[in-house]
Every structure is written in C-alpha cells, then in structure tokens.
N, C-alpha and C positions, 0 to 999 in steps of 0.2 A: 050373278047379282051384284050391284054396287049399291052404296048407301048414298041417299041424296040428304044433305044437311043444309037447312034453310039459316038465313041470317039471324033469325030469333033463337035458333037452336044454337048457333055459334056463341051468342051471347051467354047463353045457359052453360055452356062447356068449357069456356075458357075466359080468364081474366088477365090483367096486365102483367102480374107476376108470373103466371104460365108463359106468357109471351116472352117475358125477358129471358126466363130459362131456355125457351126454344131457341131465340136468337143467339144466347150465350153458346148453345151446343153447336150451332152453326160456325160461330168463331173458332171454336175448338176444332171442329171437323175440317175446316178450311186450313189451318195451321197444319194438321195432319195430312192434308191433300186428299181427304176423302170426300171432296165435294167437287161436282162438275156442273158449271153453268155459263153459257154463253151471254152476251149482252142482250139487253131487251131489243125487240125487233118491233118497229112501228110500221104498220100499213096505213098509207094516207090515202084516204078515197074522197069522193067529192063532198060527201056529206058528214064525214067524221073519221075517226081513227080506231083501227084495230091493233091492240097491243099483245104482244106474246112474250111470255118470260119462262122458259124451261130450265129445271135444275134437277139434278140426282144427288141424294145423300146416301152415300155408299154404306156408310156404318149404320145407319138409321134403318135402311132396309126399304126404302121408298123413292121413288122419283116422281115427277109430274111437271105441271106446268100452271102458271096463272094466265088465263085469258081475259082481255076485257075490252070493251068498246067505250068511246066518248063521242057521243053525237049531239051536237047542238046543246052542249052544257050539261048532258046526263050521261053518267059513267055507270056501267054494269060489269061485275066481276064475278069470275068463277074460278076455282081451283080444282083441277082434275089430279086426283092421287092414286098412283099405281104401285102395285107390289115389285119390289126389286128383285125378287127370286123367280117369279113366273111371268111377270109382265101385266098380269090382270088388274084391270080398273077397279080400285076398292071404294073409291068415294069421289061424289062431285060435291063441291062445298061453295054456296054462296059466300062470297069473299070480300064484301065492302068492309063488314066489322073486322074479319080476319086481318084485312089489309090496314085498317086503322091501328090494330093492337100491335101487330108486328113493325109499324113504322115507328110508333112511340116506344116500343121496346128497345128497338135499335139505339135510339138516342138515350134511353135508360141505361143500357149497357155501356154505352160509350161514356156517359156520366159517371157511372159507378167505378169506372177505372181511371179516368182521365181528370175529372174535377177534383180539387182540393178537398181535403177531409173536412175542413173547417168552414165550408161554405154557408152562408146564412140567407141569401137573396137569389131568388129566380125570376127571371124576366122572360116572358113569352110574347112575341111579336107575331100576332096573327090570333084570330079568335074563333076559327071555323071547326069543322068535324075533326080534321087532324089533330087540331091544338088539344082536344080532349085528352088524348092518350099521351101527348107529349107531357102534360101536366101530371096526370096520374103514374107515368113512368118515372118522372123525376123526382116526385116526392115519395116515392117507393124506395129509392136508392140513396136519398140524401135528406137529413132533417133540415129543411128550410124554415126560417121564421118568418119570411114574407115573400109573397108572390105578386108580380106587377104585370098586368095584362095590358097590351097596347093592340088598338085596331084603328084602322083609318076611320071606321064609325065607331065613336066611343059608345053608343047604344048597343052596339054588337058585343064590345067588351063588357059591358055591365051585365047583359043577359048571359053571357059567358060565366061571369062570377056567380051569379045568382044560381045558374044551373049546377055548377061545379062545386060551390062552397061546401056542400054536405059531403063530399068525398075527400075534402082537403083538410087538413090539420091546419096547416098556415093560413092565415087570413088573404083572400083574393082581392086585389084592388084594380080597378080599371083606370088607366091613367090617359091622359090627354096629349101627352108627347112622348115620342118614341125614346127620346133620350132617358127617361125616368124608367124605363122597361130594360134598356140596353146597359145601363150602369148597374148591372147585376154580376154575382158571382158565377152564376150560370145563365147563359142567354140562349134562347131557342128561337129561330126563325122558321115560321111554318105558314108560308103566304103564297099566293098566286102570283105575284108581281112578276113583272118583267124588267124592272130596274131596282138597283139596290134600297134597301130599308135599313141596313145596319151598316154604319160607317166606323172606320177605325178609330176617329177621334171621339167616339162615344163609349170606347171600351175602358173597363178598369184593369189594371195589372193583376195577373192570376186568374183571369177569368177562363171559363170554359165555354165553348160555342157549339151548338148543334144546328148547323145550316141544313134544313130539311126541304124546304118547298121547291127549289129549283132543280128539275131533272129533264131540262131540255137546253139547249145550246142558246136559244134565245132569251132563257131567263136567267135573271141574276138577283140575289136577296142580299148578298154581301158585296161591299166595294173592294178595289184592290187592296187598300191599306189594312183591311181585316186580315187578308191573306199574308201580307207582308209582315205584320205584327205577330202572327202565330209562330211560335217557337216549335211547335209540333202540329203537323197537318196528317189528319187520317181521312181516307175515303173508303167507302164500303167495296168499291171495285175499281181499280185504275183502268183496266179494259173498257168497262162500261163508263167511266168517267171521260175517256178520251173521245165518246161519241156524244155525251150528253151534259157535261159540267160547263155550264155556262160561267159559273163562278169563278172558275181557274182559267177560261179560255183566253182572255186578253194577255194575262201574265204569262201564259204558256206560249203565245203567239209572239210576245216581245223577247222571250228568253229569260223572263225574270223569275220564272218558276218552271222547274223541270218535274216530270212524274217520277223521275228517280228520287226526287225529294220528299215524295207523298207516301206515306205508309198507307197499308190495307187493312181493313177491318179485323183480319185475324191476327195481325201484328200487336194488337192490344192484349191478346190471349197468349201469345208466346214470348212475350217479354221485350219484343223488339220497340215497341212503342210505349214510353213511359214519361210521365210528366218527371222532370229532373228537380224542379224547385217550385215553391209556392208562388213565385213571380212570373213563372211560364204562362203565356197564353196558349191554350190548345183549342184545335179546331176540327171537329168531326163533320165531314161532309157526307150526308145521306142521300142518295138517290133512290134506293130501294132496288133489292136484289131478290132474285127468285128463290134461293135456298131459305130464306127466312119464311117465306109463304109455305113452302114446303114441309119445313120443320113444325111450324104452327098447326098445320093441316094435319100433320102425324097426331099430334096431342089431340086435336079436336076430334078425328076420327077415333082414335082408340078409346077415347072417353065415351064417345057416342055409343060404341058397341057395349061397354061396361054397364052404361046407363040405359041401354035399349032405346036410345033416342035416334030419331031419323027415319027416313023411308026407304025401304029396299025396292029397287027397281030392276026389271029383267033387262038384260042385255042379249 
C-alpha cells in the first residue's frame, strides 16, 4: 500500500516554516555528503516537456523523485517517495503546492544566513504563484518594515498585495517601476522572463539577492553587473547550474566567472560561505533541486500518517 496525498491535503499538512526546516536539513545533509542527486533531466516532446528529478536522502531514510509535465502552459507535479531501507513506495504526493513551499523556503534559508541582520526593506520582482512563498519565507526569517512588489502588470501586483496582506506584518506596496523594488535590503526575482529584470545599477550596497525564476539556459533574470557586483555567490547545485544557469552563462563563457568561484547551497551551513561585512552584496541563485522536494515530502508523508490524512492505494 502507498499513501496518495492531494494538493489540498498538502496545504493542511505543511507550512512555510516546515518547508524552511526541511530545506535547512538538506543543506546540512549535503554538507555531510549524505545526499545523492543528479541534475534535472528534461525530455522535450512535440507538445511539451517531461521533467525528472531524483534524489536520495541517506540520513533521512527516504529516496524518490519529482516528475512533472509542462504542456501548453499547464504544469502538473507529482513526488514519489520511497523507503530507503526496503525500496517500498510509501507515498505519491501531488506537488504543486509542495514545490511552491520548498522554492520559497530555499530563498528563506539563504536569506536567514546571508542577509544582514538589520535589514528593513524587501523587494519582490514578480507577483505570480511562486512569489507568494517567497514573501512568506522572507518575512518569517527577517523583520522587514516594508515590502514592495513589482510586476509588469501593476494590477497583478496590487491583487498580490491584497491577497497576501493578511499574512504579512509589514505593509505590502505595489510599485510601478522596478527600481523601487530593486533598491531594497533583500531583493527576490521570481519571474518567467527570458531577459534581465534586475540590473546592477539598481542595487544598494549590502543587499542580498535571491534569483529564483530562471532555471534554463535561455532564461536570465539578472544582468552581468549583478553577478559582477556580488561579493559572495551561492548556487543550489553547480552541476545542475552548468546545464541550466542562464544567469551565469555569458560570464562563464567569457571567462569572467568560474564555477570554482561559486559556492553551493550546503556551504552556507558548513561555514564556508559567509557574509564578511554589512557592505557585501550576496547572491543566491536558486534553480530548484530534488533533495528539497524529498525532504518536504518526508514531512508531509509522516504528518499524514499521524493525522490519518490521505488515501491508501493498493499496488
């Protein structure tokens, strides 16, 4: 038997703080070399894509994979969770909400370690589904006084603020020009753009940047100057970045950035990647890695067992 857990049930079983804890546990297990995961594989077909992301969390007792399709603008996500001791399938979890939570949580974990302690302002560029967990994660790890949201469509930004204000202590403000959101102590880009929306001349000294939206070589959210200005650069996975990181591609090809200069996610947990001064600019490049999905799936599955939530299916 395996447990089937729906999107609605995932929402009942986990929140952003659970996701941050799960993602942090991954960083620590990666630092201890207890995590195995190859880069994401994408199968391109005539009408869409199939994406496959496997991982094993040796210390946590589980392995599995996230599989998702994107056809004609519609994406569908599932996580399959297996027992590391006997190989049995334990759960099939609908994973759109799960993916949203873990993506926001990764930025939250990075912000918690890399951003200055005395930050006051948060800027988010993008106002879609993924931006929601970027906001809730950021405000759960730092006490911001104001949050500014930019979208190419200001009405979308206004609706985002109206929807999320009830869960945000700081006031949310929709802004009409991107520079207003970019000139913040913490800046998050979470868009589907193919060309940069954040430029180096927009940044203030000492800021922390979470670049989240681009996970293909054809996508760039930040310009070269943002990367050049960063005193510390962290990516979730260099190996995956070599295949997918459009934000770094041009500088890598020109020899102005080397992968050896880029730290990995686990380095912020083992003390290798640290902010040295309040004037430093720090950059976290998030593409999304499978261990985050498996770690949060573990939380969801074990909590579902405790609460008798989900549907047992025979195999």
